[in-house]
N, C-alpha and C positions, 0 to 999 in steps of 0.2 A: 361024958357023952350026953348026959342031960343038959349040962350047962351049954354045949356047944348046939344042941338042938334048940334050947330056948333062944339062944343068940340068932340062930337062923330064922326062926319064926318071927323075932322082932325085927330083923332086917327086911323080911319079906312083907311084914305088916307096914312097916315105914315106906318102902317102895310103891306099895299100892296106894297108900294115902297120897303120896306125891304125885302119882299118876292121875288119881282122881282130881287132885287139886289143879293140876295142869289142865286137864281135859275140861274143867269147869271154867278156866280162864279163856280158854280158846275161842269159845263163841262170842265173848264179849270184845275181843280184839278184832275179830272178823266182821263185826256187825256194822261198824261205820261205813266201809266202803259200799255194802248192800244199801244203805240208805241214801248215799250220794247220787247214785245213778237216777233214781226217780225224780229227784229234785232238779237235777240238770236239764232232764227231759221236759219238765213242766216249764221251766225257764225259756227253753228254746221254742216250745209250742207258743207261749205268750208272746215271744218276741217276733214270730212270723205273723201272728194274728194282729199285731199293732199297726201296720201300714194301712190296713182297709179303713178309708176315710168316709164319713157320711156324705150323703148326697147334698147336703147344705153347705158344704165347706166352700170358702172363697175361690173364685176361678182364677188360676194363674194366668199371667200373660203368656200368649203362646209365642214360642221362639220363631224368629224368622228363618225359613229353610235356607241353608246357604247356595243351593243350586238355584234358587228362584230368580236371582238377579244375574246369574253367570250364563244362562242359557241364552237369553236375548235381551240386548240392551234397548231401552226405550230412548230415542233420539227425537227432539223436536228440530228439525231442520228448517233454516231460514236462509234467504239469499237477497241481496240488493244488488241490482243490475241497472246501470245507465248506459243508454245507446243513443246513437245519432242515426236518423233514417232520412230517406229521401222525401217520403209522405207520412206525415204524422197520422192522419186519419187511417190510411191503409195499415200502418204499423200497428195501431190499436186495434183494428179488425183481425190482423193476422195473429196478433198475440192472443186474442180471445179464442180464436178458432184453434190455435195450437193447444191450449189449456183444456178447452172442451173435448177435444180429440183425444186427450190422454185420461179423460175421466174427471177432470177438475171443474173448477168454475171461478168466475171473477167475482171477488168480494167488494170492490169498488174501482170506479174508473172516472177520470176528470181529464177533459180537454180545455185548455184555456190559451189565450192569445196575449203575447208580449210583444207589443209594437206591431209588426207586420208578420210575425212568426207564430206557428202553432207548438204548443208543448202539450205533453200528456204525463199523467202519472196513474199507475194501476197497482192493484194488490191482488195477486193470483194465489189460488190454492189448488194444488195438484197431489195425486197420490204419492206417498213417500217414495215408493219403488219406481216412479217415473220422474222423480226430481231432476236427475242428470239429464234425461232425455228432454224434458221441457227447457232446461237452460240452453241446451245445444241447439234446439229449433227456434227459440226466441232469438238467440244471438245470430242465427242465420238470416233474420229480417234486417239486421242493422248494416249500415255502412261502416261503423266503427263502434267498438265497445270501449266506452270511455272509463267505466268502473265496474268492477264485479267483486263481490265478497260473499262468503257463505259461512254460516255457524251451525253448530250443533249443540243443543242443550241436552244433557243426560239427566232424565228424570227417573231413572230406574229405582234409585234408592227411595225416592219420594214415593213412587207407586207402591213398592213392596211394603214400605211402612203404612202406607194407607190400607193395604190389604190386611195386614196384621191387626191394625187397629179396628178395621171393620169385623173381622172375626171374633174379637174380643168382645165388641159391642154387640154383635148378634147373640153370643153366648149369654151375655148379661141381660139382653132383651128377654130371651127364653125363660132365664131364671126369674127376671121380674113378673114374666106372665105367669108362672107356676106360683110365685108368691101371692100375685094378685088373686089368683083362684082360691088358693088356701085361706087368705084373709077373708074373703067373700063368704066361704063356707064355714069357717070356724067363728071368727070374731064378729063378723057383719057390722062392724064399726065403720060409721062414714069417715071419721078421720084417718083411721089406719088405711081404708081404701084409697081416699084421696091422695094421701103421702105416696103410697106405692104408685099410684097412677101418675102423679106429678114426675116421679122418678123415670116411669116407663116412657112418657112423653118426652122427656129431656133426652133419654138415650135414643129414641126414635128420631129426634131432630139431628143428633149428632150423626146417626147413621145415614141419613139423607144428605147432609152436608159432605160426608166423605163419598158417597156415590156420586155426588154431582162433581166433585173434584176428579175422581177417578175418570169419569166420563168426558170431562174437559181434557184432561191429559191424553186419554185414547184418541180423542178426535185431533188434538195437535200433533200427535205422534203419526197417526194415520195420513195426515194431509200436510204437506210441506208449504210454506209460505214464500212467495216471490214478490218483491217489491221492486216494481219496475218504473223507471223513468225514461220518458221519451223526448228528444229533442231533434229539430230539424238540422240536417248537415248544412254547413255554411255554403258549400259549393253547390248544393242543390237547391239553394233559395234563388228564385228567378229574379233577375234585374228589374223587369217590368212585370207588374202584377197580371197575371193572365185575365183578370176580371176588368182591367181598364178599358173603358169606352169614352173617347172624347166626344162623340156626338151626343151621348146621354149628358156629359157634363155641360155642353154648349146649351142643350135645351133646358137643363135645370138653371143655368145661369140666367137664360131668357126669361124663364119664369119668375126668378127672383127679382130681375130688373122690372118686369111688369108690375109685380106686387108692390115694389117701392114706388113707383109712379102712381099707381092706384091709391096708395097710402097718402102721397102729397096731394093729390087731387081731392080726396076725401077730406083731407085736413082744411084746404081752402074753402070746400063747401060749408063745413062746419063753421068756419070763421066768418063768412059771409051771412049765412042763413041763421045761425044761432048765436054766436058769440056777438057780433056786431050790433044786432037789434038791443040785446040786453045792456051792452055798454051805452047805447044811445038812451035807453030808458033810464038808465041810472045816472048818466051824466047830465041829461036835459034840466031836471030841477036843481041841480047843483049849479049849473052855468046860470040859469035864471036868477037864482038867490044872489049868486056874485054879481050879476049885472045890476040888480036892483040896489044892493048895497054901495056900488060904485057909483050909481046915479044919485042916490041920497048925499053922498059925501061931495059930489061936485056942487049940488045945489047949495049946501050950506057953505062951501068954501066961496060960491058966487055971491051970496048975500053978504058975507062978511066983507 
């Protein structure tokens, strides 16, 4: 019995020791998962904080919005029109009245004559929305339309690109202005200030160029151009010019005849009064000298 009791005590002691050993190892096994969680949390927090960029970072190029060019196309519309009319002068006045009535204006106008016929060329500018109306009204002035052509130049892509470039340059200008202020307040070096100022001046020049180009495109889009050529119609040209006056021609011919006779009489008067006396004065000594020489020659021959 005593041996059995000792055996039970030894077995109990061994089981307690094993339990204590297992309980001592259990915290070491569970510890790593508890340490991983805060490390992962710190990494995530740092990753979220990274995208915050400083204010002095380079300015990226602004993307062009896709809907900017799709809403409204910018077209520069032009037309070349050649017409024949009964009266060139009246057609020029009529075309001018049509354009001004539609809110446009005449850029240039020239009337010239070839032979006995009058021709004209005009460059007209009309609001783009009244372009078709202007063509129809001008063609109504013609006896015949000899040639007509229209073109449209799409400048939407160029204009949108100019807008994007302008925005980028304006942002760059603001950054340079801030930088110029900082340089003046901190360093106060003339070289640094001048370097920033030169860059700022160059950017401003580019901005003005872009604005000028954009304004030019806007004006060309807002007002269409019509190049008009006017010629007289063959059947409308009179056989006899309306200004022909035979009596006036007779009077002018008589005046020309009188002037010719006056010129002849004046020539005779000049010959008798002026030219002839001079000839006598010049020829008399020569004639006298010739006479004396001939006389001397004869006397010598007579003595011989």
